[in-house]
C-alpha positions in Angstrom: 0.0 0.0 0.0 1.5 3.3 -1.0 2.6 5.5 1.8 2.4 2.8 4.5 5.7 2.0 6.2 6.7 -1.5 7.2 7.3 -1.0 11.0 10.1 -3.6 10.9 12.1 -1.6 8.3 14.9 0.9 8.9 15.7 3.3 6.1 18.9 5.5 6.1 19.3 8.4 3.7 23.0 9.1 3.4 24.8 12.2 2.3 28.4 12.9 1.4 29.3 16.2 -0.2 32.9 17.2 0.1 34.5 14.3 -1.8 31.6 13.0 -3.9 28.1 14.4 -4.4 25.9 11.5 -3.6 22.6 10.8 -2.0 21.7 7.2 -1.5 19.3 5.1 0.5 19.8 1.8 2.2 17.2 -0.2 4.0 17.1 -3.2 6.3 14.5 -5.3 7.9 14.8 -6.0 11.6 14.0 -9.7 11.2 16.9 -10.3 8.7 19.4 -7.6 9.5 20.3 -7.6 5.8 21.2 -4.2 4.3 20.0 -3.4 0.8 20.9 -0.4 -1.3 17.9 1.2 -2.9 17.9 3.4 -6.0 15.8 6.5 -5.8 15.6 8.8 -8.8 16.2 12.6 -8.6 18.5 12.2 -5.6 18.9 15.2 -3.3 22.6 15.5 -2.4 22.5 18.1 0.4 23.4 18.8 4.0 22.2 20.9 6.9 18.6 20.2 6.0 15.8 18.8 8.1 14.1 15.5 7.5 10.6 14.7 8.9 8.8 11.4 8.7 5.1 11.8 8.0 3.4 8.4 7.7 5.4 6.6 5.0 6.7 9.8 3.5 10.0 11.5 4.2 9.9 15.3 3.9 13.2 17.2 3.4 13.3 20.9 3.9 16.0 23.5 3.2 19.7 22.9 3.6 22.4 23.3 1.1 22.9 21.6 -2.3 26.5 22.6 -3.0 25.6 26.2 -3.4 23.5 28.7 -1.5 21.0 27.5 1.1 17.6 26.6 -0.2 14.0 26.6 1.1 12.7 23.8 -1.1 10.4 21.0 0.2 11.1 17.6 -1.3 9.3 14.3 -0.5 9.8 10.6 -1.2 7.6 7.6 -0.5 9.7 5.5 1.9 7.2 2.6 1.7 8.1 2.3 -2.0 11.8 2.5 -1.1 11.4 -0.3 1.4 9.4 -2.5 -1.0 12.0 -1.9 -3.7 9.5 -0.2 -6.0 10.5 2.7 -8.2 10.7 5.8 -6.0 11.6 9.4 -6.8 12.3 12.6 -4.9 9.5 15.1 -5.8 9.8 18.9 -5.2 6.6 20.0 -3.7 5.2 23.6 -4.2 3.8 25.3 -1.1 1.8 28.5 -0.6 2.0 31.2 2.0 5.1 32.8 3.5 7.9 30.3 3.4 11.0 30.4 5.6 13.9 32.1 4.0 16.6 29.7 2.6 18.4 28.2 5.6 20.2 25.2 7.0 20.9 23.9 10.5 17.3 24.2 11.5 15.0 21.7 13.3 11.7 20.3 12.1 9.1 18.2 13.8 5.8 16.7 12.7 2.7 17.2 15.0 -1.0 17.3 14.4 -0.8 17.3 10.6 1.8 20.1 10.6 5.5 20.3 10.1 7.1 22.9 12.4 10.4 24.4 11.1 12.4 26.1 13.9 15.4 28.3 13.8 18.3 27.8 11.4 21.3 29.6 10.0 21.8 31.1 6.5 25.6 31.6 6.6 25.4 35.0 8.3 22.3 35.1 10.4 20.9 32.8 13.1 17.1 32.5 13.2 14.9 32.0 16.2 11.6 32.0 14.3 9.1 29.2 13.8 7.2 28.4 10.6 4.3 25.9 10.3 3.6 24.0 7.1 0.0 22.8 7.5 -0.2 19.5 5.6 -4.0 19.1 6.1 -5.1 17.3 3.0 -1.8 18.1 1.3 -1.0 14.6 0.1 2.4 13.6 -1.2 
């Protein structure tokens, strides 16, 4: 079922920027302990972003992609990754007043909302909080 996570699965999204630009995912199942590398199209090589699990979807906000900080929202269906189905990072448009581009912030999911807190843009530290209301916003 799309968007439903296997509760016995562990997925790790790995980043390495300074030597190689790569973004890859590996997954394992608790019962077997066997690691499997998964291919996900449109990888997001970045750092200093936040990642927030919402159901079976992983939301990545902000960070840096080997250039200036960004304020993009990207999402991937982790349930598809775990199953070995074709999965792809999707850039999602949002409305309203978005946070300025930043990294090193925190994000948490609560009550159908993603809260983005603080951050740093390379010259300024932020103490503000932004709320992305997912409501019926389906990935």
